[in-house]
MIZA-296187 format. One record per atom (N, C-alpha, C): residue number from 1; atom name; x, y negated, z. Coordinates in steps of 0.02 Angstrom, whole numbers, plus 50000, padded with zeros to 5 digits. Example, Ala and Ser with C-alpha at 12.3 -4.5 7.8 and 13.67 -1.06 7.14 Angstrom:
<pos=1&site=N&x=50660&y=50284&z=50390>
<pos=1&site=CA&x=50615&y=50225&z=50390>
<pos=1&site=C&x=50660&y=50165&z=50390>
<pos=2&site=N&x=50642&y=50112&z=50354>
<pos=2&site=CA&x=50684&y=50053&z=50357>
<pos=2&site=C&x=50645&y=49998&z=50394>
//
This chain:
<pos=1&site=N&x=51696&y=43515&z=61453>
<pos=1&site=CA&x=51648&y=43564&z=61429>
<pos=1&site=C&x=51636&y=43615&z=61484>
<pos=2&site=N&x=51575&y=43628&z=61499>
<pos=2&site=CA&x=51562&y=43678&z=61550>
<pos=2&site=C&x=51565&y=43747&z=61518>
<pos=3&site=N&x=51597&y=43791&z=61553>
<pos=3&site=CA&x=51600&y=43860&z=61529>
<pos=3&site=C&x=51562&y=43903&z=61578>
<pos=4&site=N&x=51505&y=43929&z=61560>
<pos=4&site=CA&x=51469&y=43975&z=61601>
<pos=4&site=C&x=51427&y=44020&z=61558>
<pos=5&site=N&x=51321&y=44118&z=61507>
<pos=5&site=CA&x=51318&y=44178&z=61468>
<pos=5&site=C&x=51266&y=44165&z=61417>
<pos=6&site=N&x=51284&y=44169&z=61360>
<pos=6&site=CA&x=51239&y=44157&z=61305>
<pos=6&site=C&x=51210&y=44223&z=61281>
<pos=7&site=N&x=51144&y=44229&z=61283>
<pos=7&site=CA&x=51112&y=44290&z=61259>
<pos=7&site=C&x=51089&y=44279&z=61188>
<pos=8&site=N&x=51106&y=44324&z=61144>
<pos=8&site=CA&x=51084&y=44320&z=61076>
<pos=8&site=C&x=51018&y=44357&z=61069>
<pos=9&site=N&x=50975&y=44333&z=61026>
<pos=9&site=CA&x=50908&y=44360&z=61021>
<pos=9&site=C&x=50906&y=44434&z=61003>
<pos=10&site=N&x=50943&y=44455&z=60952>
<pos=10&site=CA&x=50940&y=44524&z=60930>
<pos=10&site=C&x=50985&y=44568&z=60972>
<pos=11&site=N&x=51042&y=44543&z=60991>
<pos=11&site=CA&x=51092&y=44582&z=61028>
<pos=11&site=C&x=51094&y=44559&z=61100>
<pos=12&site=N&x=51043&y=44575&z=61139>
<pos=12&site=CA&x=51039&y=44553&z=61208>
<pos=12&site=C&x=51100&y=44574&z=61247>
<pos=13&site=N&x=51120&y=44530&z=61292>
<pos=13&site=CA&x=51175&y=44547&z=61337>
<pos=13&site=C&x=51243&y=44529&z=61310>
<pos=14&site=N&x=51248&y=44499&z=61252>
<pos=14&site=CA&x=51313&y=44479&z=61226>
<pos=14&site=C&x=51333&y=44414&z=61258>
<pos=15&site=N&x=51392&y=44414&z=61287>
<pos=15&site=CA&x=51417&y=44356&z=61322>
<pos=15&site=C&x=51479&y=44329&z=61286>
<pos=16&site=N&x=51480&y=44264&z=61276>
<pos=16&site=CA&x=51539&y=44232&z=61247>
<pos=16&site=C&x=51584&y=44208&z=61304>
<pos=17&site=N&x=51650&y=44212&z=61290>
<pos=17&site=CA&x=51700&y=44191&z=61339>
<pos=17&site=C&x=51752&y=44146&z=61304>
<pos=18&site=N&x=51785&y=44105&z=61345>
<pos=18&site=CA&x=51842&y=44068&z=61320>
<pos=18&site=C&x=51902&y=44115&z=61319>
<pos=19&site=N&x=51956&y=44093&z=61289>
<pos=19&site=CA&x=52017&y=44135&z=61289>
<pos=19&site=C&x=52046&y=44142&z=61359>
<pos=20&site=N&x=52025&y=44099&z=61405>
<pos=20&site=CA&x=52047&y=44106&z=61475>
<pos=20&site=C&x=52001&y=44152&z=61515>
<pos=21&site=N&x=51949&y=44178&z=61482>
<pos=21&site=CA&x=51904&y=44226&z=61514>
<pos=21&site=C&x=51842&y=44196&z=61547>
<pos=22&site=N&x=51835&y=44130&z=61543>
<pos=22&site=CA&x=51776&y=44098&z=61573>
<pos=22&site=C&x=51714&y=44111&z=61530>
<pos=23&site=N&x=51658&y=44126&z=61563>
<pos=23&site=CA&x=51596&y=44139&z=61527>
<pos=23&site=C&x=51566&y=44074&z=61502>
<pos=24&site=N&x=51544&y=44074&z=61439>
<pos=24&site=CA&x=51512&y=44016&z=61409>
<pos=24&site=C&x=51437&y=44026&z=61413>
<pos=25&site=N&x=51403&y=43986&z=61453>
<pos=25&site=CA&x=51332&y=43997&z=61465>
<pos=25&site=C&x=51289&y=43976&z=61406>
<pos=26&site=N&x=51311&y=43928&z=61368>
<pos=26&site=CA&x=51271&y=43902&z=61312>
<pos=26&site=C&x=51319&y=43884&z=61255>
<pos=27&site=N&x=51322&y=43927&z=61204>
<pos=27&site=CA&x=51371&y=43915&z=61151>
<pos=27&site=C&x=51354&y=43851&z=61112>
<pos=28&site=N&x=51291&y=43835&z=61106>
<pos=28&site=CA&x=51271&y=43774&z=61070>
<pos=28&site=C&x=51297&y=43713&z=61107>
<pos=29&site=N&x=51286&y=43711&z=61172>
<pos=29&site=CA&x=51310&y=43655&z=61212>
<pos=29&site=C&x=51386&y=43651&z=61211>
<pos=30&site=N&x=51419&y=43709&z=61215>
<pos=30&site=CA&x=51492&y=43711&z=61215>
<pos=30&site=C&x=51519&y=43683&z=61150>
<pos=31&site=N&x=51491&y=43705&z=61093>
<pos=31&site=CA&x=51515&y=43681&z=61028>
<pos=31&site=C&x=51500&y=43607&z=61019>
<pos=32&site=N&x=51441&y=43584&z=61040>
<pos=32&site=CA&x=51425&y=43512&z=61036>
<pos=32&site=C&x=51476&y=43470&z=61075>
<pos=33&site=N&x=51490&y=43492&z=61136>
<pos=33&site=CA&x=51538&y=43455&z=61178>
<pos=33&site=C&x=51607&y=43455&z=61146>
<pos=34&site=N&x=51628&y=43512&z=61119>
<pos=34&site=CA&x=51693&y=43516&z=61087>
<pos=34&site=C&x=51696&y=43468&z=61027>
<pos=35&site=N&x=51643&y=43466&z=60987>
<pos=35&site=CA&x=51641&y=43422&z=60929>
<pos=35&site=C&x=51640&y=43348&z=60948>
<pos=36&site=N&x=51610&y=43331&z=61005>
<pos=36&site=CA&x=51613&y=43262&z=61028>
<pos=36&site=C&x=51685&y=43242&z=61043>
<pos=37&site=N&x=51723&y=43288&z=61071>
<pos=37&site=CA&x=51794&y=43275&z=61087>
<pos=37&site=C&x=51838&y=43278&z=61025>
<pos=38&site=N&x=51816&y=43315&z=60974>
<pos=38&site=CA&x=51855&y=43325&z=60913>
<pos=38&site=C&x=51810&y=43313&z=60853>
<pos=39&site=N&x=51793&y=43249&z=60839>
<pos=39&site=CA&x=51743&y=43234&z=60788>
<pos=39&site=C&x=51760&y=43257&z=60717>
<pos=40&site=N&x=51823&y=43270&z=60703>
<pos=40&site=CA&x=51842&y=43296&z=60637>
<pos=40&site=C&x=51847&y=43372&z=60637>
<pos=41&site=N&x=51828&y=43403&z=60692>
<pos=41&site=CA&x=51832&y=43475&z=60699>
<pos=41&site=C&x=51785&y=43512&z=60653>
<pos=42&site=N&x=51802&y=43575&z=60641>
<pos=42&site=CA&x=51762&y=43618&z=60597>
<pos=42&site=C&x=51747&y=43684&z=60633>
<pos=43&site=N&x=51691&y=43715&z=60615>
<pos=43&site=CA&x=51667&y=43776&z=60649>
<pos=43&site=C&x=51668&y=43835&z=60600>
<pos=44&site=N&x=51700&y=43889&z=60622>
<pos=44&site=CA&x=51705&y=43950&z=60583>
<pos=44&site=C&x=51683&y=44008&z=60627>
<pos=45&site=N&x=51650&y=44058&z=60598>
<pos=45&site=CA&x=51628&y=44117&z=60635>
<pos=45&site=C&x=51651&y=44178&z=60597>
<pos=46&site=N&x=51676&y=44227&z=60634>
<pos=46&site=CA&x=51696&y=44290&z=60603>
<pos=46&site=C&x=51686&y=44348&z=60650>
<pos=47&site=N&x=51677&y=44407&z=60623>
<pos=47&site=CA&x=51669&y=44468&z=60663>
<pos=47&site=C&x=51713&y=44523&z=60634>
<pos=48&site=N&x=51732&y=44569&z=60677>
<pos=48&site=CA&x=51771&y=44627&z=60657>
<pos=48&site=C&x=51750&y=44685&z=60701>
<pos=49&site=N&x=51771&y=44745&z=60682>
<pos=49&site=CA&x=51754&y=44804&z=60722>
<pos=49&site=C&x=51811&y=44854&z=60719>
<pos=50&site=N&x=51814&y=44895&z=60771>
<pos=50&site=CA&x=51863&y=44949&z=60775>
<pos=50&site=C&x=51827&y=45011&z=60801>
<pos=51&site=N&x=51838&y=45067&z=60768>
<pos=51&site=CA&x=51809&y=45131&z=60789>
<pos=51&site=C&x=51855&y=45162&z=60841>
<pos=52&site=N&x=51825&y=45184&z=60896>
<pos=52&site=CA&x=51862&y=45219&z=60948>
<pos=52&site=C&x=51820&y=45279&z=60969>
<pos=53&site=N&x=51836&y=45336&z=60939>
<pos=53&site=CA&x=51797&y=45396&z=60954>
<pos=53&site=C&x=51726&y=45389&z=60929>
<pos=54&site=N&x=51678&y=45397&z=60975>
<pos=54&site=CA&x=51607&y=45391&z=60958>
<pos=54&site=C&x=51579&y=45321&z=60969>
<pos=55&site=N&x=51623&y=45273&z=60980>
<pos=55&site=CA&x=51603&y=45205&z=60996>
<pos=55&site=C&x=51635&y=45156&z=60946>
<pos=56&site=N&x=51600&y=45102&z=60932>
<pos=56&site=CA&x=51628&y=45047&z=60893>
<pos=56&site=C&x=51631&y=44986&z=60937>
<pos=57&site=N&x=51689&y=44954&z=60937>
<pos=57&site=CA&x=51697&y=44891&z=60973>
<pos=57&site=C&x=51690&y=44835&z=60921>
<pos=58&site=N&x=51639&y=44792&z=60931>
<pos=58&site=CA&x=51629&y=44734&z=60888>
<pos=58&site=C&x=51653&y=44672&z=60924>
<pos=59&site=N&x=51684&y=44629&z=60887>
<pos=59&site=CA&x=51705&y=44564&z=60914>
<pos=59&site=C&x=51681&y=44510&z=60867>
<pos=60&site=N&x=51652&y=44458&z=60895>
<pos=60&site=CA&x=51631&y=44399&z=60857>
<pos=60&site=C&x=51665&y=44339&z=60888>
<pos=61&site=N&x=51695&y=44297&z=60846>
<pos=61&site=CA&x=51728&y=44237&z=60870>
<pos=61&site=C&x=51696&y=44175&z=60839>
<pos=62&site=N&x=51695&y=44123&z=60878>
<pos=62&site=CA&x=51679&y=44056&z=60853>
<pos=62&site=C&x=51745&y=44018&z=60857>
<pos=63&site=N&x=51772&y=44001&z=60799>
<pos=63&site=CA&x=51836&y=43966&z=60796>
<pos=63&site=C&x=51822&y=43892&z=60784>
<pos=64&site=N&x=51848&y=43851&z=60828>
<pos=64&site=CA&x=51839&y=43779&z=60825>
<pos=64&site=C&x=51906&y=43749&z=60804>
<pos=65&site=N&x=51909&y=43727&z=60742>
<pos=65&site=CA&x=51973&y=43703&z=60714>
<pos=65&site=C&x=51977&y=43628&z=60721>
<pos=66&site=N&x=52024&y=43606&z=60761>
<pos=66&site=CA&x=52041&y=43535&z=60766>
<pos=66&site=C&x=52093&y=43522&z=60713>
<pos=67&site=N&x=52071&y=43496&z=60656>
<pos=67&site=CA&x=52113&y=43490&z=60597>
<pos=67&site=C&x=52180&y=43457&z=60615>
<pos=68&site=N&x=52233&y=43493&z=60598>
<pos=68&site=CA&x=52301&y=43469&z=60611>
<pos=68&site=C&x=52327&y=43483&z=60680>
<pos=69&site=N&x=52285&y=43512&z=60724>
<pos=69&site=CA&x=52306&y=43522&z=60794>
<pos=69&site=C&x=52296&y=43593&z=60819>
<pos=70&site=N&x=52263&y=43636&z=60782>
<pos=70&site=CA&x=52254&y=43705&z=60804>
<pos=70&site=C&x=52182&y=43725&z=60813>
<pos=71&site=N&x=52173&y=43787&z=60837>
<pos=71&site=CA&x=52107&y=43818&z=60842>
<pos=71&site=C&x=52092&y=43838&z=60913>
<pos=72&site=N&x=52031&y=43823&z=60936>
<pos=72&site=CA&x=52004&y=43848&z=60999>
<pos=72&site=C&x=51957&y=43905&z=60981>
<pos=73&site=N&x=51954&y=43955&z=61023>
<pos=73&site=CA&x=51909&y=44012&z=61010>
<pos=73&site=C&x=51866&y=44025&z=61071>
<pos=74&site=N&x=51804&y=44043&z=61057>
<pos=74&site=CA&x=51763&y=44078&z=61107>
<pos=74&site=C&x=51742&y=44143&z=61072>
<pos=75&site=N&x=51732&y=44195&z=61111>
<pos=75&site=CA&x=51721&y=44260&z=61080>
<pos=75&site=C&x=51675&y=44304&z=61122>
<pos=76&site=N&x=51648&y=44354&z=61089>
<pos=76&site=CA&x=51609&y=44405&z=61123>
<pos=76&site=C&x=51634&y=44473&z=61099>
<pos=77&site=N&x=51632&y=44522&z=61142>
<pos=77&site=CA&x=51646&y=44590&z=61122>
<pos=77&site=C&x=51591&y=44634&z=61150>
<pos=78&site=N&x=51575&y=44686&z=61113>
<pos=78&site=CA&x=51524&y=44734&z=61135>
<pos=78&site=C&x=51542&y=44802&z=61106>
<pos=79&site=N&x=51528&y=44854&z=61145>
<pos=79&site=CA&x=51538&y=44922&z=61121>
<pos=79&site=C&x=51470&y=44955&z=61113>
<pos=80&site=N&x=51461&y=44987&z=61055>
<pos=80&site=CA&x=51398&y=45021&z=61042>
<pos=80&site=C&x=51414&y=45089&z=61011>
<pos=81&site=N&x=51365&y=45135&z=61010>
<pos=81&site=CA&x=51377&y=45200&z=60978>
<pos=81&site=C&x=51396&y=45191&z=60905>
<pos=82&site=N&x=51441&y=45233&z=60883>
<pos=82&site=CA&x=51467&y=45229&z=60814>
<pos=82&site=C&x=51413&y=45246&z=60764>
<pos=83&site=N&x=51402&y=45202&z=60714>
<pos=83&site=CA&x=51355&y=45219&z=60660>
<pos=83&site=C&x=51382&y=45279&z=60620>
<pos=84&site=N&x=51338&y=45311&z=60584>
<pos=84&site=CA&x=51357&y=45371&z=60547>
<pos=84&site=C&x=51399&y=45357&z=60484>
<pos=85&site=N&x=51400&y=45294&z=60461>
<pos=85&site=CA&x=51436&y=45280&z=60399>
<pos=85&site=C&x=51472&y=45213&z=60404>
<pos=86&site=N&x=51522&y=45205&z=60362>
<pos=86&site=CA&x=51563&y=45144&z=60361>
<pos=86&site=C&x=51521&y=45083&z=60341>
<pos=87&site=N&x=51476&y=45092&z=60292>
<pos=87&site=CA&x=51435&y=45036&z=60269>
<pos=87&site=C&x=51397&y=45004&z=60328>
<pos=88&site=N&x=51365&y=45045&z=60368>
<pos=88&site=CA&x=51325&y=45018&z=60425>
<pos=88&site=C&x=51370&y=44981&z=60474>
<pos=89&site=N&x=51428&y=45009&z=60489>
<pos=89&site=CA&x=51474&y=44977&z=60536>
<pos=89&site=C&x=51496&y=44909&z=60509>
<pos=90&site=N&x=51515&y=44906&z=60446>
<pos=90&site=CA&x=51539&y=44843&z=60417>
<pos=90&site=C&x=51482&y=44793&z=60409>
<pos=91&site=N&x=51423&y=44817&z=60390>
<pos=91&site=CA&x=51366&y=44772&z=60381>
<pos=91&site=C&x=51347&y=44741&z=60448>
<pos=92&site=N&x=51353&y=44778&z=60502>
<pos=92&site=CA&x=51340&y=44750&z=60568>
<pos=92&site=C&x=51385&y=44691&z=60583>
<pos=93&site=N&x=51446&y=44692&z=60557>
<pos=93&site=CA&x=51492&y=44636&z=60567>
<pos=93&site=C&x=51462&y=44571&z=60539>
<pos=94&site=N&x=51440&y=44574&z=60476>
<pos=94&site=CA&x=51414&y=44513&z=60445>
<pos=94&site=C&x=51348&y=44492&z=60478>
<pos=95&site=N&x=51307&y=44540&z=60499>
<pos=95&site=CA&x=51244&y=44524&z=60533>
<pos=95&site=C&x=51258&y=44487&z=60599>
<pos=96&site=N&x=51308&y=44509&z=60636>
<pos=96&site=CA&x=51325&y=44477&z=60699>
<pos=96&site=C&x=51349&y=44405&z=60687>
<pos=97&site=N&x=51390&y=44396&z=60635>
<pos=97&site=CA&x=51414&y=44329&z=60620>
<pos=97&site=C&x=51357&y=44282&z=60598>
<pos=98&site=N&x=51313&y=44308&z=60556>
<pos=98&site=CA&x=51257&y=44267&z=60532>
<pos=98&site=C&x=51211&y=44248&z=60590>
<pos=99&site=N&x=51200&y=44294&z=60636>
<pos=99&site=CA&x=51157&y=44279&z=60693>
<pos=99&site=C&x=51186&y=44222&z=60735>
<pos=100&site=N&x=51251&y=44223&z=60746>
<pos=100&site=CA&x=51282&y=44168&z=60784>
<pos=100&site=C&x=51280&y=44104&z=60743>
<pos=101&site=N&x=51292&y=44108&z=60678>
<pos=101&site=CA&x=51288&y=44049&z=60636>
<pos=101&site=C&x=51218&y=44018&z=60639>
<pos=102&site=N&x=51167&y=44059&z=60640>
<pos=102&site=CA&x=51098&y=44034&z=60646>
<pos=102&site=C&x=51089&y=43994&z=60710>
<pos=103&site=N&x=51119&y=44018&z=60765>
<pos=103&site=CA&x=51113&y=43982&z=60828>
<pos=103&site=C&x=51146&y=43913&z=60825>
<pos=104&site=N&x=51197&y=43907&z=60783>
<pos=104&site=CA&x=51235&y=43844&z=60779>
<pos=104&site=C&x=51215&y=43801&z=60719>
<pos=105&site=N&x=51167&y=43823&z=60681>
<pos=105&site=CA&x=51147&y=43789&z=60618>
<pos=105&site=C&x=51136&y=43715&z=60628>
<pos=106&site=N&x=51100&y=43695&z=60680>
<pos=106&site=CA&x=51084&y=43624&z=60689>
<pos=106&site=C&x=51136&y=43588&z=60732>
<pos=107&site=N&x=51190&y=43622&z=60750>
<pos=107&site=CA&x=51243&y=43591&z=60790>
<pos=107&site=C&x=51297&y=43564&z=60744>
<pos=108&site=N&x=51316&y=43603&z=60693>
<pos=108&site=CA&x=51370&y=43583&z=60649>
<pos=108&site=C&x=51369&y=43626&z=60586>
<pos=109&site=N&x=51399&y=43602&z=60532>
<pos=109&site=CA&x=51409&y=43646&z=60474>
<pos=109&site=C&x=51452&y=43705&z=60494>
<pos=110&site=N&x=51434&y=43765&z=60472>
<pos=110&site=CA&x=51469&y=43826&z=60491>
<pos=110&site=C&x=51492&y=43862&z=60429>
<pos=111&site=N&x=51553&y=43888&z=60432>
<pos=111&site=CA&x=51578&y=43933&z=60379>
<pos=111&site=C&x=51585&y=44002&z=60409>
<pos=112&site=N&x=51555&y=44052&z=60377>
<pos=112&site=CA&x=51557&y=44121&z=60401>
<pos=112&site=C&x=51612&y=44158&z=60364>
<pos=113&site=N&x=51657&y=44188&z=60403>
<pos=113&site=CA&x=51712&y=44227&z=60375>
<pos=113&site=C&x=51698&y=44301&z=60384>
<pos=114&site=N&x=51703&y=44338&z=60328>
<pos=114&site=CA&x=51689&y=44409&z=60329>
<pos=114&site=C&x=51753&y=44449&z=60320>
<pos=115&site=N&x=51756&y=44505&z=60353>
<pos=115&site=CA&x=51814&y=44550&z=60348>
<pos=115&site=C&x=51804&y=44598&z=60289>
<pos=116&site=N&x=51777&y=44572&z=60233>
<pos=116&site=CA&x=51766&y=44611&z=60173>
<pos=116&site=C&x=51817&y=44589&z=60121>
<pos=117&site=N&x=51846&y=44638&z=60087>
<pos=117&site=CA&x=51900&y=44624&z=60041>
<pos=117&site=C&x=51874&y=44609&z=59971>
<pos=118&site=N&x=51903&y=44558&z=59940>
<pos=118&site=CA&x=51885&y=44542&z=59871>
<pos=118&site=C&x=51922&y=44585&z=59820>
<pos=119&site=N&x=51966&y=44628&z=59845>
<pos=119&site=CA&x=52006&y=44673&z=59802>
<pos=119&site=C&x=51969&y=44740&z=59797>
<pos=120&site=N&x=51949&y=44761&z=59736>
<pos=120&site=CA&x=51911&y=44822&z=59727>
<pos=120&site=C&x=51945&y=44886&z=59751>
<pos=121&site=N&x=52009&y=44884&z=59764>
<pos=121&site=CA&x=52044&y=44944&z=59786>
<pos=121&site=C&x=52034&y=44959&z=59861>
<pos=122&site=N&x=51998&y=44915&z=59897>
<pos=122&site=CA&x=51985&y=44925&z=59968>
<pos=122&site=C&x=51913&y=44945&z=59980>
<pos=123&site=N&x=51899&y=44989&z=60028>
<pos=123&site=CA&x=51830&y=45012&z=60040>
<pos=123&site=C&x=51781&y=44956&z=60056>
<pos=124&site=N&x=51803&y=44904&z=60092>
<pos=124&site=CA&x=51756&y=44851&z=60110>
<pos=124&site=C&x=51734&y=44809&z=60050>
<pos=125&site=N&x=51766&y=44818&z=59993>
<pos=125&site=CA&x=51746&y=44782&z=59932>
<pos=125&site=C&x=51673&y=44798&z=59914>
<pos=126&site=N&x=51651&y=44859&z=59931>
<pos=126&site=CA&x=51582&y=44880&z=59915>
<pos=126&site=C&x=51530&y=44832&z=59945>
<pos=127&site=N&x=51549&y=44799&z=60000>
<pos=127&site=CA&x=51502&y=44753&z=60033>
<pos=127&site=C&x=51516&y=44680&z=60018>
<pos=128&site=N&x=51569&y=44666&z=59982>
<pos=128&site=CA&x=51591&y=44597&z=59972>
<pos=128&site=C&x=51536&y=44553&z=59941>
<pos=129&site=N&x=51510&y=44573&z=59883>
<pos=129&site=CA&x=51459&y=44532&z=59850>
<pos=129&site=C&x=51395&y=44526&z=59891>
<pos=130&site=N&x=51374&y=44581&z=59921>
<pos=130&site=CA&x=51313&y=44579&z=59962>
<pos=130&site=C&x=51322&y=44534&z=60022>
<pos=131&site=N&x=51380&y=44539&z=60055>
<pos=131&site=CA&x=51393&y=44497&z=60113>
<pos=131&site=C&x=51396&y=44423&z=60094>
<pos=132&site=N&x=51431&y=44408&z=60040>
<pos=132&site=CA&x=51435&y=44338&z=60017>
<pos=132&site=C&x=51365&y=44313&z=60000>
<pos=133&site=N&x=51326&y=44355&z=59967>
<pos=133&site=CA&x=51258&y=44336&z=59949>
<pos=133&site=C&x=51214&y=44322&z=60009>
<pos=134&site=N&x=51219&y=44366&z=60060>
<pos=134&site=CA&x=51179&y=44356&z=60120>
<pos=134&site=C&x=51197&y=44290&z=60154>
<pos=135&site=N&x=51261&y=44280&z=60165>
<pos=135&site=CA&x=51283&y=44220&z=60201>
<pos=135&site=C&x=51263&y=44157&z=60163>
<pos=136&site=N&x=51275&y=44156&z=60098>
<pos=136&site=CA&x=51258&y=44097&z=60058>
<pos=136&site=C&x=51183&y=44086&z=60053>
<pos=137&site=N&x=51144&y=44141&z=60050>
<pos=137&site=CA&x=51071&y=44134&z=60046>
<pos=137&site=C&x=51043&y=44106&z=60110>
<pos=138&site=N&x=51080&y=44113&z=60165>
<pos=138&site=CA&x=51058&y=44085&z=60229>
<pos=138&site=C&x=51080&y=44012&z=60236>
<pos=139&site=N&x=51116&y=43986&z=60186>
<pos=139&site=CA&x=51134&y=43916&z=60185>
<pos=139&site=C&x=51202&y=43900&z=60216>
<pos=140&site=N&x=51244&y=43951&z=60225>
<pos=140&site=CA&x=51310&y=43940&z=60254>
<pos=140&site=C&x=51364&y=43948&z=60201>
<pos=141&site=N&x=51420&y=43916&z=60213>
<pos=141&site=CA&x=51480&y=43929&z=60172>
<pos=141&site=C&x=51504&y=43998&z=60191>
<pos=142&site=N&x=51537&y=44032&z=60144>
<pos=142&site=CA&x=51560&y=44101&z=60157>
<pos=142&site=C&x=51631&y=44110&z=60130>
<pos=143&site=N&x=51669&y=44152&z=60164>
<pos=143&site=CA&x=51736&y=44170&z=60141>
<pos=143&site=C&x=51748&y=44243&z=60157>
<pos=144&site=N&x=51781&y=44278&z=60111>
<pos=144&site=CA&x=51803&y=44347&z=60122>
<pos=144&site=C&x=51878&y=44349&z=60116>
<pos=145&site=N&x=51905&y=44409&z=60126>
<pos=145&site=CA&x=51978&y=44417&z=60121>
<pos=145&site=C&x=52000&y=44396&z=60051>
<pos=146&site=N&x=52055&y=44363&z=60045>
<pos=146&site=CA&x=52107&y=44348&z=60094>
<pos=146&site=C&x=52098&y=44281&z=60129>
<pos=147&site=N&x=52040&y=44248&z=60124>
<pos=147&site=CA&x=52031&y=44181&z=60151>
<pos=147&site=C&x=51990&y=44179&z=60216>
<pos=148&site=N&x=51977&y=44236&z=60245>
<pos=148&site=CA&x=51932&y=44240&z=60303>
<pos=148&site=C&x=51969&y=44248&z=60369>
<pos=149&site=N&x=52010&y=44199&z=60385>
<pos=149&site=CA&x=52054&y=44204&z=60444>
<pos=149&site=C&x=52016&y=44210&z=60510>
<pos=150&site=N&x=51956&y=44183&z=60515>
<pos=150&site=CA&x=51919&y=44190&z=60578>
<pos=150&site=C&x=51903&y=44263&z=60593>
<pos=151&site=N&x=51889&y=44301&z=60540>
<pos=151&site=CA&x=51874&y=44373&z=60549>
<pos=151&site=C&x=51938&y=44414&z=60552>
<pos=152&site=N&x=51984&y=44402&z=60504>
<pos=152&site=CA&x=52042&y=44445&z=60499>
<pos=152&site=C&x=52095&y=44431&z=60552>
<pos=153&site=N&x=52095&y=44373&z=60580>
<pos=153&site=CA&x=52143&y=44357&z=60634>
<pos=153&site=C&x=52108&y=44351&z=60701>
<pos=154&site=N&x=52061&y=44303&z=60706>
<pos=154&site=CA&x=52027&y=44291&z=60770>
<pos=154&site=C&x=51989&y=44350&z=60797>
<pos=155&site=N&x=51941&y=44375&z=60758>
<pos=155&site=CA&x=51900&y=44431&z=60781>
<pos=155&site=C&x=51940&y=44495&z=60786>
<pos=156&site=N&x=51985&y=44506&z=60739>
<pos=156&site=CA&x=52027&y=44566&z=60740>
<pos=156&site=C&x=52067&y=44570&z=60804>
<pos=157&site=N&x=52095&y=44514&z=60825>
<pos=157&site=CA&x=52135&y=44513&z=60887>
<pos=157&site=C&x=52093&y=44535&z=60947>
<pos=158&site=N&x=52030&y=44517&z=60948>
<pos=158&site=CA&x=51986&y=44534&z=61005>
<pos=158&site=C&x=51963&y=44607&z=61003>
<pos=159&site=N&x=51971&y=44640&z=60946>
<pos=159&site=CA&x=51952&y=44711&z=60940>
<pos=159&site=C&x=52007&y=44758&z=60963>
<pos=160&site=N&x=52066&y=44735&z=60966>
<pos=160&site=CA&x=52124&y=44778&z=60982>
<pos=160&site=C&x=52122&y=44804&z=61053>
//
């Protein structure tokens, strides 16, 4: 698989990288090649964010699960000015994941993982139903906490 910068339509300048730091020039080509090598593989996408002062660091991961053998990740991170409210920051996470899922729609079935909690005692619960509805209305499988490992583990790790 060649690793060289994928520009997303809405979020120009976002570059995906392998865990070794190599730039992935075409995420569609990269995922296709990976799936040829791992025909039983599955594709998951998740995003997370961390507030740091007046900036939010967003991370989006494409997790390629080779069933029974582990997960490969490619990821992007970007820092943008902090939105004024938690809702906007969290909603940006699902929008970023859906945008990447749209790019991969004709490459493979995609499941979008959201860092939204299904437990009403957590603030992100306010977005849970809306996020699930958006992802499903776009034709993708969706998962939220506690089943959204691509967001809560993969993307979270890249935000630290």
